[in-house]
N, C-alpha and C positions, 0 to 999 in steps of 0.2 A: 385612651382610645387608641389603637393602632388602626391608622391610614390606611397600611394596606392589607388589611383585611379582605378574605377574597370570600367570605362568606353570601351565600345569596341574603339577598335584603328582599323587602316584600312588594305587593304592588299593591299601587293608591287609585282608589280611580276620585272624581271630582264629581258632585253629584248637582246641577243648576238648573232654574227656571229659565227657559228658554222666552215667557210670553210677560202678561203683568200677575204673576206669582198663581199661586192655587192650581198649580195644573198637576199635581198628585204625587209631589217631589215624596213626601211621607214613606208613603207605600213603596214605593221602588228601592228606597234607603232601606227599609224594612224588611226587602226580600232579598238585596243584595249582602245583607249582614250574615247571610247564612255562609257565607264566604269572607267575611272579614274580621277581625279581633278587636277592632277601634273605630268608632264611630267619630267624629269630629263636626260641632257648627263653627263655623268659623265669622259670623255679620248677621247682624239683626236681634232682634229681643222678642219679649212675648208680644210681639205683634203679629208673629208666623205664625199659622195652624198645620199642624200636620198630622192628619186623621189616617190611623192607621184601623184596618177591618181583620180580625183577626180569629178563622173558624164562627165568624157572625159577628166576633166580640167589634164594639168599634171603641176604642179608644183615642183622646184627642188628646197633642200635645203640641208645645206655645216655645219652650224652652231646650228643654231637656233633649239630647238626640235619639232619633227615633229608632236606633241602635237600640236601644233600653229594652227593647220588648225581646229579644232575644237575650236567653242567658248566656251566661258568661261573658258578652262580648264590651268593651270599656267603653265607655262616652265620656269625649272631653270638649267642653267648651271656653273655648278660643280667647284670646284676648280681642279680638275684633267683635264680640255681641258684647252689648249693655244688658247688667243683669238687675233686674226688681229684687232683692233678695227674698221681699214676702212672697211673691208669686211663687221664684223656683222651690222656696221650702213647701208654699203649697202642693204647687205639682208635684214633689216629693210625696208629699205625702198621701197625694190623691194616687198615687202607683204602689204605694203602701199598701194603702187600703187595697187593693185587689189582688195584693201576694206577689209582688215586684220588688226585688230587693235593688235598691237607689244607689243608697249613699256609699256603698263599697266599691261601686265601678265608676261613679261619676266623679270628674276630676274638674276643678274652675280653677281657671287659669289668675291666676292673682292679677293680673293688668288691666282683666276684665271693668270699663268704669261702672258707678252703680248708680240705676235709675231710683231717684228717690220722691217724697211727695212734694214739693215743689217742680219738680220736672213734668210730672203728671198735671196739677193745676195751670202750669203756663201752657202745656200742650194743646189743652181744652179750651182754658181763655180767650189763645190765639186763635181756634178755629170758629169759636163762637165771634168775635170781634171780625175776625175776615165773613163772616155770612153778614153779619148786622152791616158792616159799610159797604155791602152787593161787590167787594170782591171775589168772592166764591171761594167756598171752603177748599182744602187742598182734599181731604177726604182722610185726615190722620187716623190713626185706631184709637188716638185719645190716652196713649198707656205712659207717655213721655219720652219717646223714642228719641224723637228729633231734638227736646232740650237736653237731652244727656251725650248724646254725640256732640254739641256745640258746647256744651264744658267741656268734652273730649280734646277737641279742636282747640280752644279756647287756652288749653293746660291749666284747667283748674278743677278736673274732673276728683271727685271721690270713687277711688278703687276698690275693689273686694280684698287689697294688701293693706289698705289702711282701717281696715277693720280689727284687725292685729294689732294696733296702736292707738287706743282710745284718747289719749292726750294729740295726737297730730290728728285725730280723726274730727275731734272736739272743733282745734281751730279752724280746721279747713272746712269745717260744716257751717260754722257761725260766718264766714265768708260768705257763703253759697248761700243761706238762709236769706243774710241781709241784701246778696246784691238782685235775688230773683222778688223776695218781696217787693223792691222797690218798683220792679217790672209790674207784678200782679198789681201793685196796690196805684201806683204811676199812671201807669199807662193802658193796662188791659182793665182794670177797674174791675177788678176780682179780690177776693180777700187775703191779706198774708197769711200765713204759717207761722206756729212758733215752732224756737227752735229745740227746747227742751223732748218735747214727745217724739220728734225725730231720732232726737240722739240717745235716749233710752230704746225706743223698741230695737235702733240700730245695733247696738251694743245686746241687743235678749238675743239678734237672729244671729252676731259673729259667732257666738259657741257651737251653734249648729252648723255653721258654715266653715270653721275651720279646718276639720278632718279633712272636707273635698278638695282644701284649694294645696295649688297645683301650678309646676311650673310646666304648662303643659306641652308646647314647644319643644321641650327636649326629652319628656315621655314621649311625645311620638316620633322625637329621632332616634332615640333606643329600641322604641318599637320596631322601628324600620328597619332596623338594624338586625335584628333580632328575627327577621324573617316574618312578618307578621303583616296581613295585609290592613289597609285602613282607609275609611272610607269618607269624604270630608264633603258636609252635607250643610247647601247654602239656602237659604229662606229668600221669602217674595222670588222674583224674578226678574230679567236682565234687561227688559223696558220698564222695571221700576228704579233703574241702577241710579244712585246720585249725579254720575258722571255720563254716562251713557243711556238713560232714562227718558221719556217726556216731560221733561224736565218744566214749571217746576213741580206737576204732579207724580211725585217719586218720593223714594224713602229715603231715610238718611244714609245711609251706607252703602258699599259697593257689593254688589250680588252675584258680579260674574265669577267666573272662573279664576283668572289670575288672584283677587285676592283671598284663596282658600290658604296661597302662601302666608300672607301678610296677617291674614287674621288668626292665624294658629300659630306662627313661630318656625314654621320651615321652609326648607329653601325652593324654590320652584322645579328643581329636577326631581323633587321628591313626588312629581305629580302627574301619572305615567296614563293617565285617560280619562276625557270630561266628555260624561253622560249627561246631554240635554234632554228636562222634559217638556213635553208640550200636548196640550190635549189637542185631541183631533177636532175642536171647535175652538174658539177663543171668548174668555173670558176679563174680567176687570173688576175689581171692588175700588169705588170711592173716584173721586174727579178724572180727569184729563180726556184727550183725544182718544178714539175707537173707530177708525176708517170702517171696521164690517161690522159693527153694532145692529143689531135687530131688537125692533120691541118686543118684551117678556111680557106684557100682559093683558095680550087679547088671544085669549085659548083658539086654539088651533091654528097660531101660526108658529112658524120654524124658530125662533127666540122662545117663545114659550114652551115649545117643546124640547129644547136646551135645555131651559132654566129648571122645569120641574121632571123630567126624565133623570136628569144631571144634578137634580139635587143640588143647585148650584144658589147656597146660602155659605157665607163667612164664616170660617171655623171657628174666629178669636171675635168677631164684632154681631153674626147674626146677619149681615147684611145682606141682602138679592144681590149677587153677584149681575153686571151688564153681561150681556153673552151675544154673538157675533161667529162671522163665520172663519173657519181658519184664515188667516190673512199669513202665506207664503214669503211674503216681501218683508213683513217684520221678522219673519224667523231669521230671513237672509242676514239681517241684520246683526241676530242674535248668534249665529253659526259665526261670522268671523270676530264677533269681540271675544266667543269666549273660546275659539280655538276646536270647537266642539269637534269630540272622534265619532262621535256613534251618538243616534236619537231615539230615545222613550217614545212612544206615542200612546197616550193614558185615554181613558174613556171611548174608546173608540165604538163601544156597544150602544151609545147615548144615539148617534147617528139612524140606528138602526130603527128602519119604518118608515122615514123620510120618502119622499116621493124623487127628489133630485137633492145633489148635494155641492154646491158651489165654494170654491175654491181661490182668496184675490191672487192673482199672480202679481200685481203690480198697483199703479195708480194713475190717473193722470192726473196734473197737477201744471196749472198754466201753460194748457194748451203741448204740453209735452209728454210723452209717458216715461214715469221712470220705474226701477224694478225694485228697490229697495224702501225700507222706512226713512224719512227724512230726520232729519238730526234736531230740528227747529218742531216745535211745540204748533207755533202757529200755521206750519205748513203742511201738519200733519192734519190738521184741522181743515184743511184748504182741498185736499188729499180725495178725488174719487173715484175709489175703489173698481180694480177691473177685474172681472170673473171667469172661471171656468168654469163650466159646467159637467159633470161626473153621476153619468146615472147610479139611484140608490140600489140599495139591497131590501129586501123584506125577511128573507134570514135574520135568524138572530146568529149575533158572536158574541152575544155574553157566556164568559166561562172559557171561551175557546183558549186550548193550551198549546195548541200547532198553527200553522200557518197555512196547511192545508184542510185546517174544521173553518176557516175562516170563507164567508161568502165570496165568490169570484167578484163581484164587484168590489166591495172593499178589499180585498187586495189591488184590485187595479188601482183603488182609490189611495191608496198606500205608497204604492210603487210611484204614481207620477206626483205626489208628494217629495218623493226622495229626492226624484228628478228635480224640481224646482230648486228645492235649499241645497241641492249641492254635495249632500251631507248622508251616509246611509240609516236605515231606521235597522237597530239591532234589537230591539223589546217591542211588545204591544202588549199596553193592560187592556184587558176587555171584562170589568168587572172592579168591585172594591175589596176584593178580597185576596191576599197575597201569594193564592194560588194560580188566582187568575190571569196569567202571563204566559206569554207569548217571549222566548228566545233565539233570536237569530244570529247572534254573536255575543258572545257573552264579555262580560269588561273586565271581566279575572279570569280569563282562560284562555286569551288570544293569542 
């Protein structure tokens, strides 16, 4: 490579959730891939659920990058992702069944840790033990994500590259089966698993995965030098980040923009713009503090409206999402952690028809006012939200594609949110379809 080569390089955008996940990142990534040649996932696993609606047809993705729905776009699963090979092949087959070509465009990092059956059993048994002991469930998806990351940081994980070497795979697998069976039978009071079925199935899926295995970091680097635009797609949300979220009610990976580099194998100088995604209100799945939460079970209440009109059920688990008002103090924390360049507000149309709209501008905690989400989960539980009220709108914002088409009160609401968090709103989503989008400043074009 000629280091003095002055050819123009591509522009790269990172897309991250700025709340507790489920912000609508999949739709936004799908929309942006019209201007990108590659999309990379850099963390999480198939605990993520990205739902796309294209010309009225809904497609749910969990592990494969959302760019797969754009013909000709290369998709990358980076080293920061934990991969259940059985689920990956199932997802590929579901896409192929609707006519989407996947295998020639999907590049799987050889460094991805594998999720294996004992990870799933440990995950579910732990949650059951927490519940029975009265400690309270974390609210994991039970997909084995956390235990797989534990094996990674303990330097004992089986990785995608091990599938190419059956003897090496078998030796490492036997150690892991013995280790996790010890925990399952001795502490978690669950049934141990057998070595042979796990090994035999792994060797069966290996032949299908080998053609997709790749040095993802180097491929992304070469694409960048060739002038291609790249999207880096995060899963979950900033407030679920293992370091910066509401610990211990968090996921097992780093969901923040800084991990786009480490989780895909490129340098941070390749990340030019960070787009934060947030709903026009707030939702959360699973346990953990939620200052602006509203009850969702009583018909006629705001919480019920957000839950039903917003169709707030988890893509992966089907669980009802907890709902509440927009929390600008929590968003402010996310803006800082991610270095957000611009924000995309999604599901604005869900607020249509309300009588009034509230936004949390900070909290009362111990007799003092704070304007940013605390770092301690117990302190968050003790926070009392302080709200600012806005006039609502009865006109429909659904499907609007220009700023001027929005109701005046909706424009006022968005303008005030922008002031509170100190970051420009560059995009607004007004419905589930990829075309229901307002662009004020294009991440790839300015």
